[in-house]
C-alpha positions, 0 to 999 in steps of 0.5 A, spaced: 751 874 415 744 876 416 741 881 411 736 886 412 731 881 408 732 876 413 731 880 419 725 883 416 723 875 415 725 873 422 721 879 425 715 878 421 715 870 423 716 873 430 710 877 429 706 872 426 707 867 432 705 873 437 699 874 433 697 867 433 698 866 440 694 872 442 689 870 437 689 863 441 689 866 448 683 871 446 679 865 444 680 861 450 678 867 454 672 868 450 670 860 451 672 861 459 667 867 459 661 864 455 662 858 460 662 863 466 656 866 464 652 860 463 654 858 470 652 865 472 646 864 469 645 857 472 646 860 479 642 866 478 636 861 476 638 856 482 638 862 487 631 865 484 628 858 485 631 858 492 628 864 494 621 862 492 622 856 496 624 860 502 618 865 501 613 859 500 616 856 507 615 862 510 608 862 508 607 855 511 611 857 517 606 863 518 600 858 517 602 853 522 604 858 527 597 861 526 594 854 527 598 852 533 596 859 536 588 857 535 589 850 537 593 853 544 587 858 545 582 852 544 586 848 549 586 853 554 579 854 553 577 847 554 582 847 560 578 853 563 572 850 562 574 843 565 576 847 571 570 850 573 
C-alpha cells in the first residue's frame, strides 16, 4: 500500500527525471545551434569570397572583351589596307 509520502516521493522523482531530460535536451539544442551558427558563418564567408571572385572574373572578362574588340578593329584595318 502506498502512502501519500511515497506518492509524493515518486512524483518528485518523475519530475526530477523529466527536468533532467529537458536539461539534457536543452544542452543538445544549444550545442546544435552553436554548430549551425558556426556553419552559417563559414558559408557566409565562402559566399562572400565567391562573390568577390565573381566580380573579379566579370572585370577580367570585360577587359578581355575590350582587348579582343580592339584587336578585331586592328585586324579589320590591316585587311582593308591590304586589299587596297
